[in-house]
FIGUVEX-640203 format. One record per residue: residue number from 1; x, y, z of N, C-alpha, C, O in turn. Coordinates in pm, 1 decimal. Example, Ala and Ser with C-alpha at 12.3 -4.5 7.8 and 13.67 -1.06 7.14 Angstrom:
! residues 2
+-----+----------+----------+----------+----------+----------+----------+----------+----------+----------+----------+----------+----------+
| num |   n_east |  n_north |     n_up |  ca_east | ca_north |    ca_up |   c_east |  c_north |     c_up |   o_east |  o_north |     o_up |
+-----+----------+----------+----------+----------+----------+----------+----------+----------+----------+----------+----------+----------+
|   1 |   1319.0 |   -569.0 |    780.0 |   1230.0 |   -450.0 |    780.0 |   1320.0 |   -330.0 |    780.0 |   1423.6 |   -331.9 |    846.5 |
|   2 |   1285.0 |   -225.0 |    708.0 |   1367.0 |   -106.0 |    714.0 |   1290.0 |      3.0 |    787.0 |   1340.9 |    113.8 |    803.9 |
+-----+----------+----------+----------+----------+----------+----------+----------+----------+----------+----------+----------+----------+
This chain:
! residues 72
+-----+----------+----------+----------+----------+----------+----------+----------+----------+----------+----------+----------+----------+
| num |   n_east |  n_north |     n_up |  ca_east | ca_north |    ca_up |   c_east |  c_north |     c_up |   o_east |  o_north |     o_up |
+-----+----------+----------+----------+----------+----------+----------+----------+----------+----------+----------+----------+----------+
|   1 |   2291.8 |   1308.6 |   2389.3 |   2409.2 |   1377.5 |   2342.1 |   2475.0 |   1350.8 |   2205.4 |   2512.7 |   1244.9 |   2155.2 |
|   2 |   2478.6 |   1502.5 |   2150.5 |   2559.9 |   1539.1 |   2036.7 |   2680.4 |   1507.8 |   1965.4 |   2754.7 |   1605.6 |   1973.5 |
|   3 |   2728.3 |   1423.4 |   1904.9 |   2864.5 |   1425.5 |   1841.3 |   2929.2 |   1464.3 |   1708.8 |   2881.0 |   1437.4 |   1598.8 |
|   4 |   3042.9 |   1529.9 |   1730.1 |   3036.3 |   1590.5 |   1595.8 |   3118.1 |   1504.0 |   1509.0 |   3214.6 |   1443.0 |   1555.0 |
|   5 |   3074.7 |   1494.3 |   1354.8 |   3133.4 |   1398.0 |   1284.5 |   3192.6 |   1471.8 |   1148.2 |   3162.6 |   1587.9 |   1120.1 |
|   6 |   3250.6 |   1417.5 |   1094.7 |   3273.7 |   1472.5 |    952.7 |   3250.6 |   1406.0 |    853.9 |   3296.4 |   1292.1 |    863.9 |
|   7 |   3176.7 |   1435.7 |    721.3 |   3137.2 |   1333.2 |    577.1 |   3159.5 |   1420.3 |    482.9 |   3138.0 |   1540.4 |    466.0 |
|   8 |   3225.6 |   1301.4 |    402.6 |   3251.8 |   1392.2 |    275.8 |   3146.3 |   1363.4 |    151.8 |   3085.0 |   1259.7 |    126.2 |
|   9 |   3146.3 |   1472.7 |     93.6 |   3054.7 |   1433.9 |     14.9 |   3053.7 |   1525.7 |   -123.1 |   3086.8 |   1644.0 |   -116.8 |
|  10 |   3005.8 |   1452.1 |   -273.2 |   3034.8 |   1528.4 |   -356.1 |   2965.6 |   1683.7 |   -342.1 |   2872.9 |   1709.6 |   -265.4 |
|  11 |   3026.6 |   1773.4 |   -426.7 |   2966.4 |   1929.4 |   -377.7 |   2842.6 |   1924.8 |   -472.0 |   2758.0 |   2005.2 |   -432.6 |
|  12 |   2803.5 |   1855.5 |   -586.2 |   2641.8 |   1819.8 |   -653.1 |   2562.9 |   1799.7 |   -553.4 |   2455.5 |   1859.1 |   -545.1 |
|  13 |   2609.3 |   1702.5 |   -452.0 |   2490.5 |   1669.5 |   -355.5 |   2487.1 |   1793.0 |   -249.6 |   2382.5 |   1842.7 |   -207.7 |
|  14 |   2594.4 |   1827.2 |   -219.6 |   2562.3 |   1900.0 |   -126.5 |   2514.3 |   2063.7 |   -161.2 |   2494.9 |   2148.2 |    -73.8 |
|  15 |   2500.5 |   2086.3 |   -305.3 |   2443.4 |   2153.3 |   -336.9 |   2265.8 |   2151.8 |   -385.0 |   2201.0 |   2253.0 |   -411.4 |
|  16 |   2216.7 |   2018.1 |   -386.9 |   2099.1 |   1954.1 |   -387.9 |   2058.7 |   2007.3 |   -257.2 |   1985.6 |   2106.1 |   -249.8 |
|  17 |   2110.1 |   1936.4 |   -138.2 |   2018.2 |   1956.7 |    -19.0 |   2023.8 |   2087.4 |     44.3 |   1948.7 |   2128.1 |    133.0 |
|  18 |   2143.8 |   2163.7 |    -23.4 |   2123.6 |   2291.0 |     35.4 |   1989.2 |   2361.1 |     -2.3 |   1915.4 |   2422.4 |     74.9 |
|  19 |   1964.6 |   2331.5 |   -191.1 |   1840.2 |   2387.2 |   -248.4 |   1679.0 |   2326.8 |   -176.8 |   1568.6 |   2358.0 |   -221.4 |
|  20 |   1699.8 |   2252.1 |    -79.6 |   1584.0 |   2179.4 |    -18.0 |   1590.7 |   2167.6 |     80.8 |   1520.3 |   2078.5 |    128.2 |
|  21 |   1683.1 |   2252.7 |    180.8 |   1658.2 |   2264.6 |    328.5 |   1515.8 |   2367.6 |    339.8 |   1475.3 |   2453.2 |    261.2 |
|  22 |   1464.7 |   2324.6 |    460.3 |   1371.5 |   2457.1 |    524.2 |   1414.5 |   2556.4 |    514.9 |   1525.4 |   2564.4 |    462.2 |
|  23 |   1356.0 |   2662.3 |    555.3 |   1410.5 |   2812.6 |    591.6 |   1526.1 |   2807.9 |    681.2 |   1641.2 |   2836.7 |    648.3 |
|  24 |   1474.3 |   2756.7 |    835.6 |   1560.5 |   2743.8 |    921.6 |   1562.5 |   2611.9 |    964.0 |   1549.9 |   2562.0 |   1075.8 |
|  25 |   1579.6 |   2567.8 |    861.1 |   1667.5 |   2424.8 |    872.0 |   1798.9 |   2417.0 |    833.4 |   1845.6 |   2488.8 |    745.0 |
|  26 |   1896.0 |   2289.2 |    926.7 |   2060.4 |   2334.0 |    912.8 |   2053.2 |   2204.0 |    882.0 |   1963.8 |   2124.0 |    909.4 |
|  27 |   2200.6 |   2180.3 |    795.2 |   2213.0 |   2088.5 |    715.9 |   2279.9 |   1943.2 |    828.4 |   2283.7 |   1825.6 |    792.3 |
|  28 |   2308.6 |   1976.6 |    914.0 |   2285.6 |   1894.0 |   1032.8 |   2152.0 |   1854.6 |   1089.2 |   2142.7 |   1736.3 |   1121.7 |
|  29 |   2045.6 |   1932.0 |   1107.1 |   1963.4 |   1838.1 |   1114.9 |   1882.1 |   1782.5 |   1022.8 |   1782.4 |   1715.6 |   1049.8 |
|  30 |   1930.6 |   1813.9 |    890.6 |   1897.5 |   1747.6 |    761.6 |   1938.1 |   1605.9 |    754.1 |   1865.5 |   1510.3 |    726.7 |
|  31 |   2067.8 |   1605.3 |    783.0 |   2110.9 |   1465.4 |    786.8 |   2087.6 |   1369.8 |    860.5 |   2088.2 |   1248.4 |    840.0 |
|  32 |   2055.9 |   1462.2 |    993.9 |   2025.4 |   1362.9 |   1092.4 |   1855.2 |   1327.9 |   1063.0 |   1833.9 |   1208.3 |   1083.2 |
|  33 |   1802.9 |   1360.1 |   1045.0 |   1696.6 |   1315.7 |    993.8 |   1675.3 |   1184.8 |    875.8 |   1619.2 |   1075.3 |    878.8 |
|  34 |   1761.2 |   1271.0 |    762.6 |   1788.5 |   1136.6 |    690.5 |   1818.1 |   1010.2 |    749.8 |   1758.5 |    903.2 |    737.5 |
|  35 |   1946.2 |   1046.9 |    833.5 |   1975.1 |    879.5 |    856.8 |   1887.6 |    807.5 |    948.7 |   1879.7 |    684.8 |    954.4 |
|  36 |   1805.2 |    912.2 |   1039.4 |   1708.3 |    819.1 |   1113.4 |   1600.8 |    748.1 |   1020.5 |   1560.6 |    634.8 |   1046.8 |
|  37 |   1559.2 |    815.4 |    917.9 |   1454.4 |    755.1 |    855.8 |   1508.9 |    625.0 |    799.7 |   1445.1 |    520.9 |    815.4 |
|  38 |   1665.6 |    627.9 |    712.2 |   1687.1 |    569.8 |    660.4 |   1756.9 |    398.5 |    722.3 |   1789.8 |    295.5 |    663.4 |
|  39 |   1754.4 |    444.6 |    879.7 |   1798.4 |    297.2 |    972.7 |   1655.2 |    261.6 |    982.0 |   1641.7 |    150.8 |    930.2 |
|  40 |   1535.4 |    310.3 |   1028.3 |   1477.3 |    292.2 |   1058.4 |   1392.1 |    190.0 |    912.9 |   1319.5 |     91.5 |    926.3 |
|  41 |   1422.5 |    238.6 |    820.6 |   1360.8 |    154.0 |    719.1 |   1430.7 |     50.1 |    700.5 |   1372.5 |    -47.7 |    653.5 |
|  42 |   1590.3 |     39.2 |    734.8 |   1688.0 |    -84.5 |    725.3 |   1616.9 |   -217.1 |    848.3 |   1591.8 |   -336.5 |    832.2 |
|  43 |   1605.4 |   -138.9 |    950.0 |   1573.5 |   -216.5 |   1065.6 |   1449.4 |   -259.1 |   1036.6 |   1416.1 |   -358.5 |   1101.0 |
|  44 |   1348.7 |   -205.7 |    940.8 |   1188.4 |   -246.6 |    956.8 |   1213.9 |   -358.4 |    821.3 |   1116.1 |   -428.9 |    796.6 |
|  45 |   1314.7 |   -375.2 |    749.4 |   1331.7 |   -459.1 |    622.5 |   1421.9 |   -596.5 |    713.3 |   1417.7 |   -712.6 |    672.7 |
|  46 |   1488.7 |   -559.8 |    821.5 |   1567.7 |   -641.8 |    867.9 |   1459.8 |   -733.1 |    945.3 |   1475.1 |   -855.1 |    951.0 |
|  47 |   1319.6 |   -649.8 |   1020.8 |   1251.8 |   -764.8 |   1086.3 |   1152.0 |   -829.7 |    949.7 |   1137.3 |   -948.1 |    919.6 |
|  48 |   1109.2 |   -741.7 |    901.5 |   1072.5 |   -819.2 |    736.7 |   1143.6 |   -986.9 |    722.9 |   1094.0 |  -1097.5 |    744.6 |
|  49 |   1224.7 |   -961.6 |    695.7 |   1309.9 |  -1075.3 |    634.4 |   1278.8 |  -1162.0 |    767.4 |   1207.8 |  -1262.2 |    758.1 |
|  50 |   1329.1 |  -1124.5 |    881.6 |   1325.1 |  -1271.9 |    992.7 |   1164.1 |  -1312.9 |    987.4 |   1139.5 |  -1423.6 |   1035.3 |
|  51 |   1057.4 |  -1241.7 |    938.1 |    932.6 |  -1280.2 |    969.1 |    932.6 |  -1325.7 |    825.4 |    811.1 |  -1345.7 |    825.6 |
|  52 |    963.1 |  -1354.0 |    720.2 |    919.4 |  -1388.9 |    608.5 |    980.9 |  -1526.8 |    631.5 |    908.3 |  -1618.3 |    592.7 |
|  53 |   1128.8 |  -1573.7 |    699.9 |   1173.0 |  -1702.4 |    703.5 |   1124.0 |  -1760.4 |    811.6 |   1169.5 |  -1873.7 |    827.5 |
|  54 |   1034.7 |  -1719.7 |    906.7 |    963.7 |  -1776.3 |   1020.2 |    849.6 |  -1829.5 |    928.7 |    846.4 |  -1952.1 |    917.9 |
|  55 |    741.5 |  -1748.0 |    851.0 |    650.4 |  -1759.3 |    782.0 |    652.0 |  -1900.9 |    689.6 |    558.3 |  -1979.3 |    674.6 |
|  56 |    788.1 |  -1908.8 |    632.6 |    811.4 |  -1984.0 |    512.8 |    837.0 |  -2149.0 |    573.4 |    792.3 |  -2248.9 |    517.1 |
|  57 |    914.9 |  -2149.7 |    693.8 |    921.3 |  -2211.0 |    737.1 |    791.1 |  -2324.6 |    845.9 |    791.8 |  -2445.9 |    866.8 |
|  58 |    686.0 |  -2204.8 |    896.3 |    566.8 |  -2257.0 |    943.9 |    521.9 |  -2351.6 |    795.6 |    526.1 |  -2474.6 |    794.5 |
|  59 |    479.7 |  -2268.0 |    676.4 |    420.3 |  -2289.3 |    542.8 |    503.1 |  -2439.5 |    517.6 |    423.8 |  -2533.3 |    524.9 |
|  60 |    623.9 |  -2475.8 |    493.7 |    695.5 |  -2591.2 |    456.5 |    613.7 |  -2682.9 |    590.1 |    535.8 |  -2770.6 |    552.7 |
|  61 |    626.2 |  -2668.4 |    697.3 |    582.8 |  -2748.7 |    803.1 |    442.9 |  -2806.2 |    759.3 |    416.2 |  -2925.3 |    743.3 |
|  62 |    337.4 |  -2670.8 |    739.1 |    174.9 |  -2703.4 |    722.3 |    180.9 |  -2755.1 |    613.7 |    102.1 |  -2849.6 |    613.1 |
|  63 |    252.9 |  -2741.1 |    480.6 |    246.2 |  -2826.4 |    343.5 |    284.5 |  -2964.3 |    386.3 |    201.4 |  -3052.9 |    366.3 |
|  64 |    415.7 |  -3000.1 |    451.1 |    403.4 |  -3125.0 |    462.5 |    318.0 |  -3189.8 |    540.3 |    282.1 |  -3303.3 |    509.0 |
|  65 |    264.2 |  -3118.1 |    672.7 |    150.5 |  -3159.9 |    698.6 |     45.3 |  -3234.6 |    646.0 |      2.9 |  -3345.3 |    679.2 |
|  66 |     -4.2 |  -3127.5 |    525.8 |   -123.8 |  -3145.8 |    446.6 |   -107.1 |  -3249.1 |    348.3 |   -197.8 |  -3313.3 |    295.4 |
|  67 |     33.9 |  -3261.2 |    325.5 |     91.6 |  -3430.8 |    219.0 |     70.1 |  -3485.0 |    286.7 |    -27.1 |  -3552.4 |    252.6 |
|  68 |    123.3 |  -3523.4 |    449.1 |     85.8 |  -3643.9 |    498.0 |    -29.0 |  -3693.0 |    505.0 |    -46.5 |  -3814.0 |    490.5 |
|  69 |   -143.0 |  -3595.7 |    532.1 |   -272.5 |  -3619.6 |    565.1 |   -333.0 |  -3651.8 |    433.7 |   -413.6 |  -3744.1 |    445.2 |
|  70 |   -323.6 |  -3614.8 |    334.0 |   -363.6 |  -3663.5 |    181.4 |   -317.3 |  -3807.1 |    163.9 |   -400.6 |  -3876.7 |    105.9 |
|  71 |   -206.4 |  -3868.2 |    199.1 |   -131.4 |  -3951.1 |    170.0 |   -192.5 |  -4083.5 |    284.9 |   -176.9 |  -4204.4 |    267.8 |
|  72 |   -252.2 |  -4026.9 |    382.2 |   -335.4 |  -4107.6 |    491.6 |   -481.5 |  -4165.6 |    439.1 |   -553.7 |  -4229.3 |    515.8 |
+-----+----------+----------+----------+----------+----------+----------+----------+----------+----------+----------+----------+----------+
């Protein structure tokens, strides 16, 4: 379901967008595509941060185990 919204932009930004729109592309389609791409990128970045936290925790545990084995 589409929902109508309002966005305020600088005229220069809007002119740049108008200059790169495909022949039959609408501003709405452009903005929707751009927002989806940005949202997907940020969601991936959040997943990557969570994965990095898990990897760092596992690395710390493995490093501690290795040190313990070396002292044994």
